[in-house]
N, C-alpha and C positions, 0 to 999 in steps of 0.2 A: 831208434830215435835219431832223426837227422840233426846234426850240429850245424848251426847257422851263424854266419857273420852278417850283420846289417850295416850297410854303408849308405849314409845320407848326411848332408850337411845340416839339415834341420833336426834338432834334438827332439822336437815333438813328433816328427815323423818316425824317427828311430823307436821312440817309446810306443807309438801306435802300432807299428809293425811287430815289435817285440811282444806286446800284449796279445795280439791276434795269434801269433805263432805259438807262444807258450800255452795259451788257452787250448790250442789244438794239438798239443803233445810234442812240439818241437823244442829243441834245446838251444837257446840263444847263448852262444859262448863268447860273443864279442861284438863290439860296435866300432865304427870308424866314421870320422866326420869329413873325410875326403879320400880321393883315390890313392894318394901317396901313403897315408896311414893304412888304407885297406890292403895294400900289397904287403906291407910289413906284418900286419895281423894275419893275413892269409898264410904267410910262411910260418909264423909262430904258432897259430892255432889249428891249422889244417882242417877247416870246416868242410862239411859235406855240401853245403849250399851257401851262396853269397847273394844277398839282395843288393843291387847297385843302382844308385841314383845316377843320372847323367850329368846334370849341371851342378858342379861343385867347385869350390876354390882349390888352388894349388895343382890338382890333377883331376880332370873330369872323368866321368864313369867309363866312357869309351876307351880312353887311353889306359885306364886302370884295368878294364876288361882284357884288352889286348896283352898287357904285361902279365897279368895273372895266367892267361892261357899260354903264354910263352914259357911260364914256369911249370904249369901243369895243364896239358892239352885236354884233360878229362874233367877240369873244374866245372862245376855246375853254377853258372851265374845267371840270375834272373834280373833283368833290368826293370826298375820301377821308377817311372818319371812322368812328370806332367807334360813333358815334351812328346806328345803322341803323334807327331808328324810322321808321315809314311817314310820319309827319307831316314829319320833317326831310327825307326824300328828296323828298317832294312839294313842299315849300317851295323846295328847292334847284333842282329841275327847272323848276318854275313861274317861278322867278326868272331862269332862263336857263342853268343848268348843262347841259353837254353829256353828262354822265354822273355816276354815283354809285357809288363802290366802298366796301364796308364792310370795316373793319379787324377782324381780321387778314385779309390777302389773299395769294393766291399770285401769283407772278411772271406766270404766263400770263394772269391776270385783268387786271392793269394793262396788259400789252402789248396785249392784245386791245382794251381800251378805247381806247388810243392809236391803234391801227390802224384803228379804226372811225370816227375823226374825219374830217371832210372835208379 
């Protein structure tokens, strides 16, 4: 069972993602409301997968993604954002994101992205 850290500044989005993942057999071990908290929780909890919003206060998802990958180059980070512009997707993937899901998304899209991880 993959352990998951959910990072999003919107509490309702964290709850929505958590419900979808738990229903499909994933273990949500933590949540963070911004990239700064995400880095600390990543180090404390050692999740198998991180879902990462892009636009957040204090530290955005791209900066947090880069920092997490500098700590662990093998970290599995899936970006989940309403900002589906091609440049953001490209930047996230080039930085090392293992996937990119555009909000709003359906449950099967997020489950598929998780199941396609190594």
